[in-house]
C-alpha positions in Angstrom: 1.7 0.0 -13.1 0.2 -3.3 -12.2 -1.2 -3.7 -15.7 2.1 -2.9 -17.2 4.3 -5.1 -15.1 2.1 -8.0 -13.9 3.6 -11.4 -14.9 7.0 -9.9 -15.9 8.8 -10.9 -12.7 9.4 -7.2 -11.9 9.0 -7.8 -8.2 9.6 -10.6 -5.8 6.5 -9.4 -3.8 4.0 -6.6 -4.4 1.7 -5.4 -1.7 -1.0 -2.9 -2.7 -2.5 -1.1 0.3 -5.6 0.7 -1.1 -6.8 3.2 1.4 -10.2 4.9 0.7 -13.1 6.3 2.7 -15.8 3.9 1.8 -16.2 0.6 -0.2 -17.7 2.5 -3.1 -14.4 4.4 -3.5 -12.4 1.2 -4.2 -11.7 1.9 -7.8 -10.2 -1.0 -9.7 -11.0 -3.4 -6.8 -12.2 -6.2 -9.1 -9.3 -5.9 -11.4 -6.7 -6.0 -8.6 -8.5 -8.9 -6.9 -8.4 -10.8 -10.2 -4.7 -10.1 -10.6 -4.1 -11.3 -7.0 -5.9 -14.6 -7.7 -3.6 -15.1 -10.7 -0.3 -14.0 -9.0 0.7 -15.4 -5.6 3.4 -12.7 -5.3 0.6 -10.0 -5.1 -1.2 -9.1 -1.9 -4.1 -6.6 -2.0 -5.1 -4.9 1.2 -8.1 -2.5 0.9 -8.6 -0.5 4.0 -11.6 1.8 4.6 -11.5 4.9 6.9 -15.2 5.9 6.9 -17.2 2.9 6.0 -20.4 2.7 8.1 -20.1 0.2 10.9 -23.3 -1.6 9.9 -22.4 -1.9 6.2 -21.3 -5.5 6.2 -17.7 -4.7 5.4 -15.5 -7.3 7.0 -12.2 -6.1 5.7 -9.6 -3.8 7.2 -10.7 -0.5 8.7 -8.6 2.5 9.4 -5.9 4.4 7.4 -3.0 3.4 5.3 -0.6 4.2 8.1 -2.3 1.6 10.3 -1.4 -1.2 7.9 2.3 -0.1 7.8 2.9 -0.5 11.5 5.7 -3.2 11.5 4.0 -6.0 13.4 0.7 -5.5 11.6 2.2 -5.4 8.2 4.0 -8.6 8.9 0.9 -10.3 10.1 -1.1 -9.2 7.0 1.5 -10.0 4.4 3.9 -12.5 6.0 6.8 -10.1 5.1 8.6 -7.4 7.1 8.4 -3.8 5.9 12.2 -3.1 5.9 13.9 -0.2 4.1 16.8 -2.5 3.1 14.4 -4.9 1.3 11.3 -2.8 0.5 10.4 0.1 -1.7 7.3 2.1 -0.9 5.4 4.0 -3.5 2.8 6.5 -1.9 0.2 8.0 -4.1 -2.8 10.0 -3.0 -3.8 12.7 -0.6 -0.9 15.0 0.4 -1.7 14.7 4.1 -1.6 10.9 3.9 1.7 11.1 2.1 3.1 13.5 4.7 2.1 11.4 7.7 3.0 8.1 6.1 6.4 9.2 4.8 7.2 10.6 8.3 6.3 7.3 9.9 8.4 5.4 7.4 11.4 7.9 7.6 11.5 7.3 11.4 12.1 3.6 10.5 14.9 4.3 8.0 13.1 4.7 4.7 14.6 7.4 2.5 12.8 9.4 -0.2 13.9 8.9 -3.8 16.0 11.8 -5.1 17.8 12.7 -8.2 21.0 11.2 -6.8 19.6 8.4 -4.7 16.9 5.7 -5.6 15.9 5.8 -1.9 13.3 3.4 -0.5 10.2 5.5 -1.0 8.6 7.6 -3.7 5.6 10.0 -3.6 2.9 11.2 -6.0 0.5 13.7 -4.5 -2.9 13.4 -6.1 -5.9 15.2 -4.9 
């Protein structure tokens, strides 16, 4: 999606939260970082859940859900995560999608449906 839409003014702001276990699992990291350098509307937030403490990783640690906490998201991106202004696309492990969508639903995010564009969409991939 990033390759298809980058530079087309498709979004006002795009935040990619890339949650994986370890740094070696960050597929497409270099490509996304390069896109971020060329596009000030793009923010890339890789977050690692099982990276060894002594690995030298100085980035975010934890799970995707940790980044989406309102205050933390605003600090990391400079933007609120608001269902009236934001659309969340969750792709990945079904359990991550379940817990994250529940967290967001409690804040007013609505899943996309046939009749409603909603404010979040899911793709389970495992």
